[in-house]
DSSP file (Angstrom, degrees, kcal/mol; ACC not computed):
  #  RESIDUE AA STRUCTURE BP1 BP2  ACC     N-H-->O    O-->H-N    N-H-->O    O-->H-N    TCO  KAPPA ALPHA  PHI   PSI    X-CA   Y-CA   Z-CA
    1    1 A M              0   0    0      0, 0.0     2,-0.4     0, 0.0    60,-0.2   0.000 360.0 360.0 360.0 135.7   20.6   -4.1    1.4
    2    2 A I  E     -a   61   0A   0     58,-0.6    60,-2.4     2,-0.0     2,-0.4  -0.866 360.0-163.5 -96.9 135.1   17.2   -5.3    2.5
    3    3 A E  E     -a   62   0A   0     -2,-0.4     2,-0.5    58,-0.2    60,-0.2  -0.981  20.2-176.8-133.2 126.7   15.9   -8.3    0.6
    4    4 A Y        -     0   0    0     58,-2.8    60,-0.3    -2,-0.4    61,-0.2  -0.982  11.6-180.0-114.7 114.5   12.4   -9.8    0.3
    5    5 A T        +     0   0    0     -2,-0.5     2,-0.3    58,-0.2    58,-0.1   0.170  37.3 115.4-112.2  20.7   12.7  -12.9   -1.8
    6    6 A E        +     0   0    0     59,-0.1    58,-0.2     2,-0.0     3,-0.1  -0.709  64.1  52.5 -73.7 149.8    9.2  -14.3   -2.2
    7    7 A G  S    S-     0   0    0     -2,-0.3    58,-0.2     1,-0.1     0, 0.0  -0.018  83.9-108.1 103.7 166.5    8.3  -14.1   -5.9
    8    8 A I  S    S+     0   0    0     56,-0.2     2,-0.2    -2,-0.1    57,-0.1   0.547  95.0  62.3 -99.7  -8.8    9.9  -15.2   -9.1
    9    9 A Y  S    S-     0   0    0     55,-0.9     2,-0.5    -3,-0.1    21,-0.0  -0.657  76.0-127.6-111.1 169.1   10.9  -11.8  -10.4
   10   10 A T        +     0   0    0     -2,-0.2     2,-0.3    20,-0.2    54,-0.2  -0.974  25.2 176.5-121.9 130.4   13.3   -9.2   -8.9
   11   11 A Y  E     -B   63   0A   0     52,-2.6    52,-3.2    -2,-0.5     2,-0.4  -0.952  12.9-151.9-129.3 151.2   12.3   -5.5   -8.4
   12   12 A Y  E     -BC  62  29A   0     17,-3.1    17,-2.2    -2,-0.3     2,-0.5  -0.981  11.2-158.3-128.8 135.3   14.3   -2.9   -6.8
   13   13 A V  E     +BC  61  28A   0     48,-2.0    48,-2.5    -2,-0.4     2,-0.3  -0.946  33.5 178.8-102.6 132.4   13.5    0.3   -4.9
   14   14 A Y  E     -BC  60  27A   0     13,-2.5    13,-2.2    -2,-0.5     2,-0.4  -0.925  27.2-143.9-138.8 157.2   16.5    2.6   -5.2
   15   15 A I  E     -BC  59  26A   0     44,-2.4    43,-2.5    -2,-0.3    44,-1.1  -0.994  17.8-169.1-125.4 132.0   17.7    6.1   -4.1
   16   16 A L  E     -BC  57  25A   0      9,-2.6     9,-2.5    -2,-0.4     2,-0.3  -0.816   3.5-175.3-112.0 155.5   19.8    8.2   -6.3
   17   17 A T  E     -BC  56  24A   0     39,-2.1    39,-2.4    -2,-0.3    38,-1.0  -0.886  24.8-109.0-139.6 171.7   21.7   11.5   -5.5
   18   18 A N    >   -     0   0    0      5,-0.5     3,-1.4    -2,-0.3    36,-0.2  -0.360  47.5 -85.2 -95.0-177.5   23.8   14.0   -7.4
   19   19 A K  T 3  S+     0   0    0     34,-0.4    35,-0.1     1,-0.3    34,-0.1   0.884 129.8  43.1 -58.8 -41.2   27.6   14.5   -7.2
   20   20 A N  T 3  S-     0   0    0      1,-0.0    -1,-0.3     0, 0.0     0, 0.0   0.442 108.2-123.3 -87.7   1.0   27.3   16.8   -4.1
   21   21 A R  S <  S+     0   0    0     -3,-1.4    -2,-0.1     1,-0.1    33,-0.0   0.842  75.8 123.1  64.7  33.9   24.7   14.7   -2.4
   22   22 A T        +     0   0    0      1,-0.0     2,-0.4     2,-0.0    -1,-0.1   0.540  61.3  57.2-102.2  -9.9   22.1   17.5   -2.2
   23   23 A V        -     0   0    0     29,-0.1    -5,-0.5    30,-0.1     2,-0.4  -0.938  61.7-162.6-123.8 144.8   19.3   15.8   -4.1
   24   24 A L  E     -C   17   0A   0     -2,-0.4     2,-0.4    -7,-0.2    -7,-0.2  -0.996   7.9-177.3-127.0 128.1   17.5   12.5   -3.3
   25   25 A Y  E     -C   16   0A   0     -9,-2.5    -9,-2.6    -2,-0.4     2,-0.4  -0.988   8.5-159.3-126.1 133.6   15.4   10.7   -5.9
   26   26 A T  E     +C   15   0A   0     -2,-0.4     2,-0.3   -11,-0.2   -11,-0.2  -0.945  21.7 157.4-113.0 135.5   13.5    7.4   -5.1
   27   27 A G  E     -C   14   0A   0    -13,-2.2   -13,-2.5    -2,-0.4     2,-0.3  -0.886  29.9-134.2-143.7 176.1   12.4    5.1   -7.9
   28   28 A V  E     +C   13   0A   0     -2,-0.3     2,-0.3   -15,-0.2   -15,-0.2  -0.988  27.8 159.7-135.6 145.4   11.4    1.5   -8.6
   29   29 A T  E     -C   12   0A   0    -17,-2.2   -17,-3.1    -2,-0.3     3,-0.2  -0.983  42.4-138.0-156.7 161.5   12.5   -0.8  -11.4
   30   30 A N  S    S+     0   0    0     -2,-0.3     2,-0.3   -19,-0.2   -20,-0.2   0.426 102.5  43.3-104.1  -0.3   12.8   -4.5  -12.4
   31   31 A N     >  +     0   0    0    -19,-0.1     4,-2.5     1,-0.1    -1,-0.2  -0.759  61.7 178.8-144.7  94.8   16.2   -3.9  -14.0
   32   32 A L  H  > S+     0   0    0     -2,-0.3     4,-2.6     1,-0.2     5,-0.2   0.872  81.9  53.8 -69.3 -37.2   18.6   -1.8  -11.9
   33   33 A K  H  > S+     0   0    0      2,-0.2     4,-2.2     1,-0.2    71,-0.2   0.965 114.1  42.3 -59.8 -51.2   21.5   -2.1  -14.3
   34   34 A Q  H  > S+     0   0    0      1,-0.2     4,-2.3     2,-0.2    -2,-0.2   0.910 114.3  51.2 -61.6 -44.5   19.4   -0.8  -17.2
   35   35 A R  H  X S+     0   0    0     -4,-2.5     4,-2.5     2,-0.2    -1,-0.2   0.895 109.4  48.8 -65.1 -42.1   17.7    1.8  -15.2
   36   36 A L  H  X S+     0   0    0     -4,-2.6     4,-2.9     2,-0.2    -1,-0.2   0.917 109.4  53.9 -63.7 -40.3   20.9    3.3  -13.8
   37   37 A H  H  X S+     0   0    0     -4,-2.2     4,-2.0    -5,-0.2    -2,-0.2   0.907 108.8  49.2 -55.2 -44.6   22.3    3.3  -17.4
   38   38 A Q  H  <>S+     0   0    0     -4,-2.3     5,-2.0     2,-0.2     6,-0.2   0.918 112.1  47.6 -64.2 -43.0   19.3    5.3  -18.5
   39   39 A H  H ><5S+     0   0    0     -4,-2.5     3,-1.0     1,-0.2    -2,-0.2   0.914 112.0  50.2 -63.5 -41.8   19.7    7.8  -15.6
   40   40 A E  H 3<5S+     0   0    0     -4,-2.9    -1,-0.2     1,-0.2    -2,-0.2   0.861 115.5  42.5 -61.3 -37.9   23.4    8.2  -16.3
   41   41 A N  T 3<5S-     0   0    0     -4,-2.0    -1,-0.2    -5,-0.2    -2,-0.2   0.231 106.2-125.8 -99.2  12.5   22.7    8.8  -20.0
   42   42 A K  T < 5 +     0   0    0     -3,-1.0    -3,-0.2    -4,-0.2    -4,-0.1   0.891  38.4 175.0  46.7  53.1   19.7   11.1  -19.5
   43   43 A V  S   <S+     0   0    0     -5,-2.0    -1,-0.1     1,-0.3    -4,-0.1   0.887  80.8  40.7 -56.0 -39.8   17.5    9.0  -21.7
   44   44 A N  S >  S-     0   0    0     -6,-0.2     3,-1.8     1,-0.1     6,-0.4  -0.854  77.2-172.5-108.1  94.3   14.6   11.4  -20.7
   45   45 A P  T 3  S+     0   0    0      0, 0.0    -1,-0.1     0, 0.0    -2,-0.1   0.699  82.6  55.4 -65.0 -16.1   16.3   14.8  -20.7
   46   46 A E  T 3  S+     0   0    0      4,-0.1    -3,-0.0    -3,-0.1    -2,-0.0   0.511  86.1 112.2 -91.3  -4.9   13.3   16.5  -19.1
   47   47 A S  S <> S-     0   0    0     -3,-1.8     4,-2.5     1,-0.1     5,-0.2  -0.138  80.0-112.6 -66.3 160.7   13.2   14.1  -16.2
   48   48 A F  H  > S+     0   0    0      1,-0.2     4,-2.4     2,-0.2     6,-0.2   0.913 117.5  50.4 -56.7 -45.2   13.9   15.1  -12.5
   49   49 A T  H  4>S+     0   0    0      1,-0.2     5,-2.0     2,-0.2     4,-0.5   0.864 111.1  48.2 -68.4 -34.9   17.1   13.1  -12.4
   50   50 A A  H >45S+     0   0    0     -6,-0.4     3,-0.6     3,-0.2    -1,-0.2   0.935 113.0  47.1 -67.7 -45.9   18.4   14.6  -15.6
   51   51 A R  H 3<5S+     0   0    0     -4,-2.5    -2,-0.2     1,-0.2    -1,-0.2   0.892 122.0  35.9 -60.3 -40.3   17.6   18.2  -14.6
   52   52 A Y  T 3<5S-     0   0    0     -4,-2.4    -1,-0.2    -5,-0.2    -2,-0.2   0.345 106.2-123.5-100.7   5.5   19.2   17.7  -11.1
   53   53 A K  T < 5 +     0   0    0     -3,-0.6     2,-1.0    -4,-0.5   -34,-0.4   0.869  52.7 160.1  55.6  40.6   22.0   15.3  -12.4
   54   54 A A      < +     0   0    0     -5,-2.0   -36,-0.3    -6,-0.2    -1,-0.2  -0.811  19.8 121.8 -98.9  99.2   20.9   12.6   -9.9
   55   55 A H        +     0   0    0    -38,-1.0     2,-0.7    -2,-1.0    -1,-0.2   0.232  36.4 109.4-139.5  10.0   22.4    9.4  -11.2
   56   56 A N  E     - B   0  17A   0    -39,-2.4   -39,-2.1    -3,-0.2     2,-0.3  -0.835  62.7-136.6 -98.2 119.0   24.5    8.1   -8.3
   57   57 A L  E     + B   0  16A   0     -2,-0.7    41,-2.9   -41,-0.2    42,-0.3  -0.555  36.4 157.0 -73.5 125.8   23.1    5.0   -6.6
   58   58 A I  E     +     0   0A   0    -43,-2.5     2,-0.3     1,-0.4   -42,-0.2   0.441  63.6  19.3-124.2  -6.4   23.3    5.2   -2.7
   59   59 A Y  E     + B   0  15A   0    -44,-1.1   -44,-2.4    36,-0.1    -1,-0.4  -0.975  57.1 168.7-162.5 142.2   20.7    2.9   -1.6
   60   60 A F  E     - B   0  14A   0     -2,-0.3   -58,-0.6   -46,-0.2     2,-0.3  -0.984  14.3-160.5-156.2 156.9   18.5   -0.1   -2.8
   61   61 A E  E     -aB   2  13A   0    -48,-2.5   -48,-2.0    -2,-0.3     2,-0.4  -0.968  18.7-139.3-132.4 147.3   16.2   -2.7   -1.6
   62   62 A K  E     -aB   3  12A   0    -60,-2.4   -58,-2.8    -2,-0.3     2,-0.3  -0.923  21.2-179.2-116.8 132.7   15.3   -5.9   -3.5
   63   63 A F  E     - B   0  11A   0    -52,-3.2   -52,-2.6    -2,-0.4   -58,-0.2  -0.904  30.6-149.4-131.2 157.1   11.9   -7.4   -3.7
   64   64 A G  S    S+     0   0    0    -60,-0.3   -55,-0.9    -2,-0.3     2,-0.4   0.504  87.1  53.5 -96.5  -9.9   10.2  -10.5   -5.2
   65   65 A W     >  -     0   0    0    -58,-0.2     4,-1.8   -61,-0.2     3,-0.2  -0.993  69.0-145.7-131.7 129.2    6.8   -8.8   -5.8
   66   66 A I  H  > S+     0   0    0     -2,-0.4     4,-2.9     1,-0.2     5,-0.3   0.850 100.7  60.7 -62.5 -32.6    6.2   -5.5   -7.6
   67   67 A Q  H  > S+     0   0    0      1,-0.2     4,-2.3     2,-0.2    -1,-0.2   0.936 106.8  45.6 -62.2 -44.6    3.3   -4.7   -5.3
   68   68 A L  H  > S+     0   0    0      1,-0.2     4,-2.3     2,-0.2    -1,-0.2   0.871 113.2  50.6 -66.3 -36.1    5.7   -4.7   -2.3
   69   69 A A  H  X S+     0   0    0     -4,-1.8     4,-2.4     2,-0.2    -2,-0.2   0.920 111.0  46.9 -69.8 -41.9    8.3   -2.7   -4.2
   70   70 A I  H  X S+     0   0    0     -4,-2.9     4,-2.2     2,-0.2    -2,-0.2   0.913 112.7  51.3 -66.4 -40.5    5.8    0.0   -5.2
   71   71 A E  H  X S+     0   0    0     -4,-2.3     4,-2.0    -5,-0.3    -2,-0.2   0.914 111.9  45.7 -62.0 -42.2    4.4    0.1   -1.6
   72   72 A R  H  X S+     0   0    0     -4,-2.3     4,-2.7     2,-0.2     5,-0.2   0.885 108.7  56.1 -69.5 -36.6    7.9    0.6   -0.2
   73   73 A E  H  X S+     0   0    0     -4,-2.4     4,-2.8     1,-0.2    -2,-0.2   0.935 109.1  47.8 -54.9 -47.9    8.8    3.2   -2.9
   74   74 A K  H  X S+     0   0    0     -4,-2.2     4,-1.5     2,-0.2    -1,-0.2   0.896 110.3  51.8 -63.2 -41.6    5.7    5.2   -1.7
   75   75 A E  H >< S+     0   0    0     -4,-2.0     3,-0.5     2,-0.2     4,-0.4   0.960 112.7  45.0 -59.2 -49.1    6.8    4.8    2.0
   76   76 A I  H >< S+     0   0    0     -4,-2.7     3,-1.6     1,-0.3    -2,-0.2   0.911 109.7  54.5 -66.1 -41.4   10.3    6.1    1.3
   77   77 A K  H 3< S+     0   0    0     -4,-2.8    -1,-0.3     1,-0.3    -2,-0.2   0.807 106.1  53.7 -63.1 -25.7    9.0    9.0   -0.9
   78   78 A N  T << S+     0   0    0     -4,-1.5    -1,-0.3    -3,-0.5    -2,-0.2   0.513  89.6 100.6 -87.9  -3.1    6.8   10.1    2.1
   79   79 A L  S <  S-     0   0    0     -3,-1.6     2,-0.0    -4,-0.4    -3,-0.0  -0.449  80.8-108.3 -76.2 154.7    9.8   10.2    4.5
   80   80 A T     >  -     0   0    0     -2,-0.1     4,-2.3     1,-0.1     5,-0.2  -0.286  33.4-106.3 -67.7 162.8   11.4   13.4    5.4
   81   81 A R  H  > S+     0   0    0      1,-0.2     4,-2.4     2,-0.2     5,-0.2   0.909 122.6  53.6 -60.1 -40.6   14.9   14.0    4.0
   82   82 A E  H  > S+     0   0    0      1,-0.2     4,-2.2     2,-0.2    -1,-0.2   0.900 109.3  47.5 -60.9 -42.2   16.3   13.4    7.4
   83   83 A K  H  > S+     0   0    0      2,-0.2     4,-2.2     1,-0.2    -1,-0.2   0.875 110.4  53.0 -68.3 -37.9   14.5   10.0    7.7
   84   84 A K  H  X S+     0   0    0     -4,-2.3     4,-2.6     2,-0.2    -2,-0.2   0.908 108.8  49.5 -63.2 -41.0   15.7    9.1    4.2
   85   85 A L  H  X S+     0   0    0     -4,-2.4     4,-2.9     2,-0.2    -2,-0.2   0.925 109.5  51.8 -64.9 -41.8   19.3    9.9    5.2
   86   86 A Q  H  X S+     0   0    0     -4,-2.2     4,-0.9     1,-0.2    -1,-0.2   0.937 110.9  48.2 -57.0 -45.8   19.0    7.7    8.3
   87   87 A L  H >X S+     0   0    0     -4,-2.2     3,-0.6     1,-0.2     4,-0.5   0.921 113.5  46.1 -55.6 -50.7   17.7    4.9    6.2
   88   88 A I  H >X S+     0   0    0     -4,-2.6     4,-2.4     1,-0.2     3,-1.5   0.924 109.5  55.1 -61.1 -48.1   20.5    5.2    3.7
   89   89 A K  H 3< S+     0   0    0     -4,-2.9    -1,-0.2     1,-0.3    -2,-0.2   0.652  91.1  73.2 -69.6 -14.4   23.2    5.5    6.4
   90   90 A E  H << S+     0   0    0     -4,-0.9    -1,-0.3    -3,-0.6    -2,-0.2   0.841 120.3  14.6 -66.9 -30.0   22.1    2.2    8.0
   91   91 A I  H << S+     0   0    0     -3,-1.5    -2,-0.2    -4,-0.5    -1,-0.2   0.546 139.9  34.8-119.4 -10.5   23.6    0.4    5.1
   92   92 A N    ><  +     0   0    0     -4,-2.4     3,-2.4    -5,-0.2    -2,-0.2  -0.535  63.8 171.6-138.7  69.4   25.8    3.0    3.5
   93   93 A P  T 3  S+     0   0    0      0, 0.0    -4,-0.1     0, 0.0    -1,-0.1   0.776  80.7  44.4 -54.0 -33.6   27.1    5.3    6.2
   94   94 A D  T 3  S-     0   0    0     -5,-0.0    -5,-0.1     2,-0.0    -2,-0.0   0.290 106.8-121.9 -98.0  10.5   29.5    7.2    4.0
   95   95 A L    <   -     0   0    0     -3,-2.4   -36,-0.1     1,-0.1    -6,-0.1   0.894  45.6-177.8  48.6  45.6   26.9    7.7    1.2
   96   96 A E        -     0   0    0    -38,-0.1     2,-0.5     1,-0.1    -1,-0.1  -0.377  30.7-109.9 -70.5 154.3   29.2    6.0   -1.3
   97   97 A F        -     0   0    0      1,-0.1     3,-0.3    -2,-0.1   -39,-0.2  -0.767  29.0-172.7 -84.5 124.1   28.2    5.7   -4.9
   98   98 A W    >   +     0   0    0    -41,-2.9     3,-1.6    -2,-0.5     4,-0.4   0.234  49.0 113.0-103.3  12.3   27.4    2.1   -5.8
   99   99 A N  G >   +     0   0    0    -42,-0.3     3,-1.9     1,-0.3    -1,-0.2   0.834  69.5  65.0 -55.0 -35.6   26.9    2.4   -9.6
  100  100 A E  G >  S+     0   0    0     -3,-0.3     3,-1.0     1,-0.3    -1,-0.3   0.799  93.0  62.8 -60.9 -29.8   30.0    0.4  -10.4
  101  101 A K  G <  S+     0   0    0     -3,-1.6    -1,-0.3     1,-0.2    -2,-0.2   0.711 113.0  34.7 -64.9 -19.2   28.3   -2.7   -8.8
  102  102 A F  G <  S+     0   0    0     -3,-1.9    -1,-0.2    -4,-0.4    -2,-0.2   0.112  83.4 147.0-125.6  19.1   25.6   -2.5  -11.5
  103  103 A K    <   -     0   0    0     -3,-1.0     2,-0.5    -4,-0.1   -70,-0.1  -0.310  46.1-129.6 -61.5 137.5   27.6   -1.4  -14.5
  104  104 A I        -     0   0    0    -71,-0.2     2,-0.6   -70,-0.1    -1,-0.1  -0.773  18.8-140.9 -85.2 129.4   26.4   -2.7  -17.9
  105  105 A E        -     0   0    0     -2,-0.5    -1,-0.0     0, 0.0    -2,-0.0  -0.834  14.6-160.9 -96.1 122.6   29.2   -4.2  -19.8
  106  106 A F        -     0   0    0     -2,-0.6     2,-0.1     1,-0.0    -2,-0.0  -0.828  26.4-107.8-102.0 137.9   29.0   -3.4  -23.5
  107  107 A P        -     0   0    0      0, 0.0     2,-0.3     0, 0.0    -1,-0.0  -0.391  31.5-135.5 -62.6 140.6   31.0   -5.5  -26.0
  108  108 A T              0   0    0      1,-0.1     0, 0.0    -2,-0.1     0, 0.0  -0.693 360.0 360.0 -93.8 153.1   34.0   -3.8  -27.5
  109  109 A E              0   0    0     -2,-0.3    -1,-0.1     0, 0.0     0, 0.0   0.444 360.0 360.0 -92.1 360.0   34.7   -4.1  -31.2
C-alpha cells in the first residue's frame, strides 16, 4: 500500500476485479469499507462493477487530500492494462482479494 498522509481526512484510490481477474475497475472513495459493501451488494445495478461482477479488492492507495486521490485515480485509469497489473503486482503479486480486510461488521440480533 502506498500512503500519503498530509491532510486530516482519508481517501482511497482502489482497484477491483471480478472472480476470474479479467476486469479491472479503478475508483476513489473516502470510505473504503462502505464502498466495497456497496459494490458487493450491487447498490447501483446498472453500474460497470455490477454488470461485470467486479467487487474484489486487489489494490489500494491511501491519501490525505481528495485532490491528490482524484489525480491519482485519473493517472491509474489512463494506464494500459499491463501497466495496471504491474502496479498491482508490486504490492499484491498473487492478485489476492483483500475484501476481508475491510469487511463491515453488522450487529447480530
